[in-house]
N, C-alpha and C positions, 0 to 999 in steps of 0.2 A: 330440413327446413330451408326454404329459399330465403336468400338475403333480400330485405326490403330496403329500398333507397331511403335514407334518413330524411330527405327533403319531402318525400311523399308522406311520411309519418308526421312531420311538422305541419304540412298543409292540412292533413286530415284532422289533426288535433285543433288547429285554428278554426276550421270550418265547423266542426262539432261543437267547439266551445262557443262560437258565435251563435249558432242555432240554439244552443242551450240557454244562452243569455237572452235571446229574443223570446224564447218560450217562457222563461222565468219572469221577464219584464211584463209580458202579456198577462200571465197569471196574477202577478202582483197588482197590476192595474185593474184586472177584473174583480179581484177581491175588494179593492177599495171603491171603485166606481160602479161596478155591476152593470156595465153597459158594453156589450161585446163590440158593437159597431165603433163606438168612440175609442175603445182600447185598441182595436185593430188598426184604426187610422193613426193612433199615437205610436204604436210599436212596429207597424209594418214599414218596410224600407221604402 
């Protein structure tokens, strides 16, 4: 098994965590407001 640079692992975890947070924020907004366009504007960067 090849050794993977720990910095690459940390960066990957941060990016995946950020995307997961955005997706969960969007879904939570959609459940409450039920308006895709408004939730997209609120949760999009």
